[in-house]
Backbone atoms as SQL, in Angstrom:
CREATE TABLE atoms (id INTEGER PRIMARY KEY, chain TEXT, resi INTEGER, resn TEXT, atom TEXT, x REAL, y REAL, z REAL);
INSERT INTO atoms VALUES
  (1, 'A', 1, 'MET', 'N', 1.568, 145.556, 199.962),
  (2, 'A', 1, 'MET', 'CA', 2.665, 145.411, 199.038),
  (3, 'A', 1, 'MET', 'C', 3.685, 144.439, 199.634),
  (4, 'A', 2, 'LYS', 'N', 4.181, 143.539, 198.787),
  (5, 'A', 2, 'LYS', 'CA', 5.172, 142.569, 199.250),
  (6, 'A', 2, 'LYS', 'C', 6.520, 143.265, 199.454),
  (7, 'A', 3, 'LYS', 'N', 7.137, 142.998, 200.601),
  (8, 'A', 3, 'LYS', 'CA', 8.448, 143.577, 200.887),
  (9, 'A', 3, 'LYS', 'C', 9.546, 142.640, 200.392),
  (10, 'A', 4, 'ILE', 'N', 10.540, 143.222, 199.778),
  (11, 'A', 4, 'ILE', 'CA', 11.706, 142.463, 199.332),
  (12, 'A', 4, 'ILE', 'C', 12.839, 142.788, 200.298),
  (13, 'A', 5, 'PRO', 'N', 13.390, 141.775, 200.973),
  (14, 'A', 5, 'PRO', 'CA', 14.430, 142.044, 201.961),
  (15, 'A', 5, 'PRO', 'C', 15.698, 142.600, 201.311),
  (16, 'A', 6, 'PHE', 'N', 16.327, 143.516, 202.020),
  (17, 'A', 6, 'PHE', 'CA', 17.581, 144.116, 201.574),
  (18, 'A', 6, 'PHE', 'C', 18.730, 143.186, 201.923),
  (19, 'A', 7, 'SER', 'N', 19.653, 143.066, 201.005),
  (20, 'A', 7, 'SER', 'CA', 20.831, 142.236, 201.249),
  (21, 'A', 7, 'SER', 'C', 22.060, 142.979, 200.745),
  (22, 'A', 8, 'PRO', 'N', 23.092, 143.081, 201.555),
  (23, 'A', 8, 'PRO', 'CA', 24.301, 143.765, 201.092),
  (24, 'A', 8, 'PRO', 'C', 24.989, 142.949, 199.999),
  (25, 'A', 9, 'PRO', 'N', 25.781, 143.606, 199.147),
  (26, 'A', 9, 'PRO', 'CA', 26.483, 142.873, 198.094),
  (27, 'A', 9, 'PRO', 'C', 27.486, 141.883, 198.675),
  (28, 'A', 10, 'ASP', 'N', 27.676, 140.803, 197.969),
  (29, 'A', 10, 'ASP', 'CA', 28.623, 139.770, 198.388),
  (30, 'A', 10, 'ASP', 'C', 29.799, 139.786, 197.413),
  (31, 'A', 11, 'MET', 'N', 30.845, 140.541, 197.767),
  (32, 'A', 11, 'MET', 'CA', 32.016, 140.684, 196.904),
  (33, 'A', 11, 'MET', 'C', 33.267, 140.305, 197.677),
  (34, 'A', 12, 'SER', 'N', 34.105, 139.524, 197.032),
  (35, 'A', 12, 'SER', 'CA', 35.364, 139.141, 197.670),
  (36, 'A', 12, 'SER', 'C', 36.396, 140.256, 197.490),
  (37, 'A', 13, 'GLU', 'N', 37.458, 140.193, 198.254),
  (38, 'A', 13, 'GLU', 'CA', 38.552, 141.164, 198.106),
  (39, 'A', 13, 'GLU', 'C', 39.155, 141.081, 196.711),
  (40, 'A', 14, 'ALA', 'N', 39.224, 139.865, 196.160),
  (41, 'A', 14, 'ALA', 'CA', 39.771, 139.693, 194.806),
  (42, 'A', 14, 'ALA', 'C', 38.918, 140.447, 193.787),
  (43, 'A', 15, 'GLU', 'N', 37.601, 140.369, 193.926),
  (44, 'A', 15, 'GLU', 'CA', 36.708, 141.077, 193.007),
  (45, 'A', 15, 'GLU', 'C', 36.853, 142.588, 193.162),
  (46, 'A', 16, 'ILE', 'N', 36.927, 143.053, 194.384),
  (47, 'A', 16, 'ILE', 'CA', 37.109, 144.483, 194.638),
  (48, 'A', 16, 'ILE', 'C', 38.431, 144.958, 194.048),
  (49, 'A', 17, 'ASN', 'N', 39.478, 144.171, 194.208),
  (50, 'A', 17, 'ASN', 'CA', 40.788, 144.537, 193.664),
  (51, 'A', 17, 'ASN', 'C', 40.770, 144.598, 192.141),
  (52, 'A', 18, 'GLU', 'N', 40.060, 143.675, 191.495),
  (53, 'A', 18, 'GLU', 'CA', 39.956, 143.692, 190.026),
  (54, 'A', 18, 'GLU', 'C', 39.264, 144.964, 189.548),
  (55, 'A', 19, 'VAL', 'N', 38.183, 145.345, 190.216),
  (56, 'A', 19, 'VAL', 'CA', 37.466, 146.565, 189.848),
  (57, 'A', 19, 'VAL', 'C', 38.351, 147.784, 190.073),
  (58, 'A', 20, 'ALA', 'N', 39.023, 147.841, 191.209),
  (59, 'A', 20, 'ALA', 'CA', 39.908, 148.968, 191.503),
  (60, 'A', 20, 'ALA', 'C', 41.028, 149.063, 190.473),
  (61, 'A', 21, 'GLU', 'N', 41.588, 147.922, 190.074),
  (62, 'A', 21, 'GLU', 'CA', 42.656, 147.909, 189.071),
  (63, 'A', 21, 'GLU', 'C', 42.153, 148.467, 187.739),
  (64, 'A', 22, 'ALA', 'N', 40.958, 148.059, 187.340),
  (65, 'A', 22, 'ALA', 'CA', 40.382, 148.562, 186.091),
  (66, 'A', 22, 'ALA', 'C', 40.141, 150.067, 186.171),
  (67, 'A', 23, 'LEU', 'N', 39.612, 150.543, 187.283),
  (68, 'A', 23, 'LEU', 'CA', 39.368, 151.975, 187.441),
  (69, 'A', 23, 'LEU', 'C', 40.667, 152.772, 187.423),
  (70, 'A', 24, 'ARG', 'N', 41.688, 152.275, 188.086),
  (71, 'A', 24, 'ARG', 'CA', 42.980, 152.974, 188.120),
  (72, 'A', 24, 'ARG', 'C', 43.661, 153.008, 186.751),
  (73, 'A', 25, 'SER', 'N', 43.385, 152.009, 185.922),
  (74, 'A', 25, 'SER', 'CA', 44.035, 151.933, 184.612),
  (75, 'A', 25, 'SER', 'C', 43.551, 153.028, 183.666),
  (76, 'A', 26, 'GLY', 'N', 42.350, 153.552, 183.930),
  (77, 'A', 26, 'GLY', 'CA', 41.790, 154.551, 183.034),
  (78, 'A', 26, 'GLY', 'C', 41.071, 153.941, 181.837),
  (79, 'A', 27, 'TRP', 'N', 41.103, 152.624, 181.723),
  (80, 'A', 27, 'TRP', 'CA', 40.445, 151.915, 180.623),
  (81, 'A', 27, 'TRP', 'C', 39.231, 151.177, 181.176),
  (82, 'A', 28, 'ILE', 'N', 38.091, 151.851, 181.198),
  (83, 'A', 28, 'ILE', 'CA', 36.913, 151.240, 181.801),
  (84, 'A', 28, 'ILE', 'C', 36.070, 150.481, 180.774),
  (85, 'A', 29, 'THR', 'N', 35.950, 151.005, 179.542),
  (86, 'A', 29, 'THR', 'CA', 35.047, 150.364, 178.578),
  (87, 'A', 29, 'THR', 'C', 35.740, 149.717, 177.391),
  (88, 'A', 30, 'THR', 'N', 36.967, 150.084, 177.087),
  (89, 'A', 30, 'THR', 'CA', 37.606, 149.542, 175.879),
  (90, 'A', 30, 'THR', 'C', 38.989, 148.969, 176.142),
  (91, 'A', 31, 'GLY', 'N', 39.311, 148.738, 177.373),
  (92, 'A', 31, 'GLY', 'CA', 40.653, 148.279, 177.718),
  (93, 'A', 31, 'GLY', 'C', 40.811, 146.773, 177.746),
  (94, 'A', 32, 'PRO', 'N', 41.937, 146.316, 178.271),
  (95, 'A', 32, 'PRO', 'CA', 42.256, 144.887, 178.277),
  (96, 'A', 32, 'PRO', 'C', 41.288, 144.041, 179.109),
  (97, 'A', 33, 'LYS', 'N', 40.737, 144.588, 180.167),
  (98, 'A', 33, 'LYS', 'CA', 39.775, 143.817, 180.978),
  (99, 'A', 33, 'LYS', 'C', 38.505, 143.541, 180.165),
  (100, 'A', 34, 'THR', 'N', 38.070, 144.530, 179.389),
  (101, 'A', 34, 'THR', 'CA', 36.893, 144.345, 178.545),
  (102, 'A', 34, 'THR', 'C', 37.164, 143.306, 177.473),
  (103, 'A', 35, 'LYS', 'N', 38.324, 143.372, 176.858),
  (104, 'A', 35, 'LYS', 'CA', 38.691, 142.394, 175.824),
  (105, 'A', 35, 'LYS', 'C', 38.682, 140.975, 176.399),
  (106, 'A', 36, 'GLU', 'N', 39.238, 140.807, 177.583),
  (107, 'A', 36, 'GLU', 'CA', 39.272, 139.487, 178.215),
  (108, 'A', 36, 'GLU', 'C', 37.859, 139.016, 178.561),
  (109, 'A', 37, 'PHE', 'N', 37.036, 139.921, 179.079),
  (110, 'A', 37, 'PHE', 'CA', 35.646, 139.591, 179.391),
  (111, 'A', 37, 'PHE', 'C', 34.904, 139.137, 178.133),
  (112, 'A', 38, 'GLU', 'N', 35.059, 139.888, 177.047),
  (113, 'A', 38, 'GLU', 'CA', 34.400, 139.533, 175.792),
  (114, 'A', 38, 'GLU', 'C', 34.876, 138.173, 175.280),
  (115, 'A', 39, 'ARG', 'N', 36.156, 137.900, 175.409),
  (116, 'A', 39, 'ARG', 'CA', 36.704, 136.620, 174.963),
  (117, 'A', 39, 'ARG', 'C', 36.082, 135.469, 175.761),
  (118, 'A', 40, 'LEU', 'N', 35.990, 135.639, 177.082),
  (119, 'A', 40, 'LEU', 'CA', 35.420, 134.592, 177.928),
  (120, 'A', 40, 'LEU', 'C', 33.930, 134.389, 177.665),
  (121, 'A', 41, 'ILE', 'N', 33.199, 135.473, 177.454),
  (122, 'A', 41, 'ILE', 'CA', 31.771, 135.359, 177.140),
  (123, 'A', 41, 'ILE', 'C', 31.583, 134.657, 175.802),
  (124, 'A', 42, 'ALA', 'N', 32.413, 134.988, 174.818),
  (125, 'A', 42, 'ALA', 'CA', 32.301, 134.374, 173.491),
  (126, 'A', 42, 'ALA', 'C', 32.506, 132.862, 173.559),
  (127, 'A', 43, 'MET', 'N', 33.315, 132.404, 174.495),
  (128, 'A', 43, 'MET', 'CA', 33.545, 130.968, 174.643),
  (129, 'A', 43, 'MET', 'C', 32.271, 130.244, 175.098),
  (130, 'A', 44, 'CYS', 'N', 31.373, 130.960, 175.751),
  (131, 'A', 44, 'CYS', 'CA', 30.128, 130.365, 176.255),
  (132, 'A', 44, 'CYS', 'C', 29.022, 130.351, 175.212),
  (133, 'A', 45, 'CYS', 'N', 29.154, 131.134, 174.183),
  (134, 'A', 45, 'CYS', 'CA', 28.075, 131.271, 173.177),
  (135, 'A', 45, 'CYS', 'C', 28.289, 130.370, 171.986);
């Protein structure tokens, strides 16, 4: 069986802080971060 090497995640402090901010806000799926994400994705489509 072919082995796939393990690699730790590569996350910056800024990314970790954004996730922590979203979690602390209590708005994980329908809050302002989701709205902004959807807006940015829509610009690509």
